[in-house]
TIKOL-511507 format. One record per residue (C-alpha): residue in three letters; x negated, y, z. Coordinates in steps of 0.1 Angstrom, whole numbers, plus 2048, in hexadecimal, padded with zeros to 3 digits. Layout:
REM residues N
ALAXYZ
...
END
This chain:
REM residues 322
METC41356414
SERC49357439
SERC6B35E449
ALAC5E380454
ASPC54389431
VALC76381424
VALC8939543E
LEUC713B343F
GLYC6F3B341A
ALAC903C7418
GLYC7D3E7420
GLYC5E3DE433
ALAC583D9458
HISC563FF45D
ASPC7840544C
VALC8A3E945F
LEUC7E3F3481
GLYC8141847A
ALACA641746E
GLYCBF423487
GLYCD8406488
ALACBE3EC47F
HISCA73F849A
GLYCC23F24B3
VALCC63CF4A7
LEUCA23C54A5
GLYC993D84C4
ALACAE3C14DA
GLYC953A54D7
GLYC7A3B34C1
ALAC753AA49D
HISC6438A4A6
GLYC813804BC
VALC9B3844A1
LEUC86376485
GLYC7F35849B
ALACA334D497
ARGC9833A477
GLYC76332482
THRC5333D477
ALAC3432B46C
ASPC2533248E
GLYC403274A5
PROC5F3114A9
ALAC8131C49D
VALC9832E4B6
PROCBD3264B4
LEUCD133F49E
ARGCE83434BC
GLYCCC3564CE
ALACCA36F4B1
THRCF03734B2
ALACEF37A4D8
ARGCD43944D3
LEUCE83A44B7
LEUD073A54CD
ARGCF43B54EA
SERCE53CE4D2
GLUD063D74C3
VALD173DB4E4
ARGCFB3F34EF
LEUCFE4064CF
VALD2340A4D1
PHED244144F6
GLYD054294F2
ARGD144404D8
ARGD1C4624E7
ARGD3C4644D3
ASND494434E3
ARGD3E44E505
ALAD5046F501
LEUD6F45B4F6
LEUD6E446515
ALAD6946452B
GLYD8547751B
LEUD9D45A51F
ALAD93456544
THRD9D47A54A
VALDC147453F
PRODCD46355F
LEUDBA47C574
LEUDCA49A563
LEUDEB489564
ALADE7483589
VALDDE4A7590
VALDFC4B457B
LEUE1549C58D
TYRE064A55AF
VALE0B4CA5A9
ALAE2D4C6599
GLNE3B4AA5AF
ASPE554C15BF
THRE614CF59E
PROE7A4C0585
PHEE5D4B956E
SERE5249C584
ALAE7148857C
GLUE6D48B556
GLYE5A47953C
ALAE4C456536
GLYE6D44553B
GLYE6F45055F
LEUE4D442568
METE3F464571
ALAE5946758D
ARGE4D44659B
VALE2845159B
THRE2D46A5B7
GLYE3C44F5CD
ASNE224345C5
GLYE0043A5B5
LEUE014185A4
PHEE1942558A
LEUDFE43E57E
VALDEE42056D
VALE0B417557
THRE1543B551
SERDF2444545
LEUDF042752E
PHEE1342F521
METE08452519
CYSDE7447508
LEUDF542A4F4
PROE0743D4D8
LEUDE94524CC
LEUDCA4544E2
LEUDC342E4E4
PRODCA4294BF
LEUDB34464B7
THRD974364CC
THRD9D4154BC
GLYD9C425499
ILED7C4374A0
ALAD6A4184AE
SERD763FF494
GLYD75417476
ASPD5041F47C
ALAD453FB482
ILED3B3F345E
ALAD4141444B
GLYD2B427464
GLUD0E40F45D
ALAD13411438
GLND14437438
ALACF443944D
GLYCE3421436
THRCDB408451
LEUCF33EC447
ARGCDA3DC42F
TYRCC13D944B
LEUCDB3C8461
LEUCE23B0445
ALACBD3A7444
VALCBF398467
PROCC3372463
VALCE7372470
PROD0336A458
ARGD1A38644E
SERD3737545F
ARGD25376481
LEUD1B39A47B
LEUD3F3A3475
ALAD4A390493
VALD303A24A9
LYSD3D3C349C
ALAD613B94A3
LEUD593AD4C6
ALAD453CD4CF
THRD633E24C3
VALD7B3CD4D8
LEUD653D24F6
LEUD653F84F1
VALD8B3F84EE
ALAD8E3E350D
ALAD763FB51F
ALAD8D418515
VALDAB407524
GLYD973FE542
ALAD8B422547
ILEDAF42E547
THRDB941355F
LEUD9D417578
VALDA043D579
ALADC643A57C
PHEDC242359A
ALADAA43A5AB
ALADBE45A5A4
GLYDDF44A5AD
ALADD243E5CE
GLYDC245F5D5
PHEDDF4765CC
PHEDFD4605D4
GLYDF24415E7
LEUDF841D5DF
ARGE1740D5ED
ASPE2D3EF5E7
METE3A3F15C3
THRE5E3F55BB
LEUE653E459A
LEUE7E3EE57F
SERE983D658E
GLYE943E75B0
THRE823CA5C0
THRE633D35D4
VALE433BF5D2
PROE233C25E7
VALE073D95DE
GLYDF13BC5D4
GLUE0A3AE5BC
GLYE0F3D15AE
VALDEA3D45A7
LEUDEA3B3595
ARGE083BF580
METDF53DF577
LEUDD73CA56C
GLYDEF3B5557
VALDFB3D5547
ALADD83E053F
GLYDCF3BE531
TYRDED3BD51A
VALDE63E050D
ALADC23D7505
LEUDCD3B74F3
SERDE83CA4E0
LEUDCD3DF4CF
THRDBA3C24C0
GLYDD03C24A1
LEUDC73E649B
VALDA23DE4A0
ALADA53C4484
VALDB63DE46D
GLYD9A3F7474
LEUD7F3DE46E
PHED8E3D444C
LEUD903F9442
SERD6C3FE44D
THRD613E3434
VALD713F3416
THRD62416419
GLUD41426422
VALD53444431
PROD5943C455
VALD7145A45A
GLYD8744C43F
ALAD8942A451
METD8F43A472
ALADAB450465
GLYDBA433452
THRDBB41E471
VALDCD439485
VALDE543E468
VALDEE419469
ALADF741C48E
VALE0B43C489
VALE1E42E46B
SERE2640E47D
GLYE3442349A
VALE4A437483
LEUE57419471
ASPE5F40A493
THRE78426499
ILEE8D421479
PROEAC40C480
GLNEAF40145C
LEUE8D3EF45F
ALAE973D947D
SERE913B9469
ILEE6B3C1466
GLNE653D4486
PROE5C3B549B
GLYE3E3B0485
LEUE323D4486
LEUE103DB497
THRE1E3F24B1
HISE403E24B7
HISE363CE4D6
TRPE1E3E74E5
LEUE363F2501
ASPE3F3CF50B
PHEE273D4528
ALAE463E053A
GLUE4D3BB541
PHEE343BD55D
LEUE4B3D656E
ARGE673BC570
LEUE6C3A358C
GLUE6A386574
VALE5138C559
ARGE5D37E538
TRPE3D36E52B
GLUE4D36450B
VALE52389502
LEUE2D39050A
GLYE233714F6
GLNE3737D4D8
GLYE2539F4D9
LEUE0338F4DB
ALAE0C3774BF
VALE133944A8
GLNDF13A34B1
ALADE13814AA
ALADF2381487
TRPDE53A447F
VALDC239948B
ALADC337A476
ILEDCF38C456
PHEDB93AB458
GLYD9C398467
ALAD9D380449
LEUD9E39E431
ALAD813AE443
TRPD6D38D441
SERD7538841D
ARGD6A3AC414
PHED4B3AC429
THRD3E38A41F
THRD4238F3FA
ALAD3D3B43F3
ASPD1B3C33EA
VALD193D7409
SERCF33D740C
SERCEC3ED3EE
END
């Protein structure tokens, strides 16, 4: 029996190539290209790494090609634009000096602050919601659609398949943060102009340094969501109902935020998922305390390690192909 017979035997060539998710995977390099990862009787073996790369490209196209995900990115990109319009219209009213820890008042004087203000407003709910939708659907969505068994027929270990799913989800979350950042830069420059940035200490830095600091804010926010991606991915492996995994991921973020406000829980708060999310404010200080940012990223790494291991254990041992 050839390698092609083994792989296509799960449901036949027609079933594999005709399935929604599986078609996206095999279509990236064709059935022959993927099956060639382990070699055939007619040709030399192709390194498994090639099949993994094709799988990753296919998964990224699948994730970014979904209308729902595109709508999420477009919706998040409108947040800084709407905020800029509101602040521009209301800049001479008392409203302009309220909210977001005084950041809104700074936006009208320097469009660079629209970046940090927009991310500040999206971080409590909109970005966790986006993360939950993307990660919760990663495995459960395939299981519900019935295409997961075809993905598992591709000669790539389950561990690599899970890693590909995780990486594609992280890229979508990073794209969401990037969309907010880019539109905020453009809207801030158009409505309020870009000037030398006055930091929280009152020190003024050049525009170029201010731009770099805003990019640092965006990068830290994106990395701060990786722990939530791991949580969502784990929940996605324990259910075939993607809505449940999505909701559970968002609930974890909300509960963590609530627990972070209770003084009696101060001893456990440094380890909470959301505790260090707002540490991006370090980029608004004259001397950035990198140890504070490092601590926040270490907490995210711990969440990724724990829930990534749980997701791996569940996905590689459970009968998810039936």
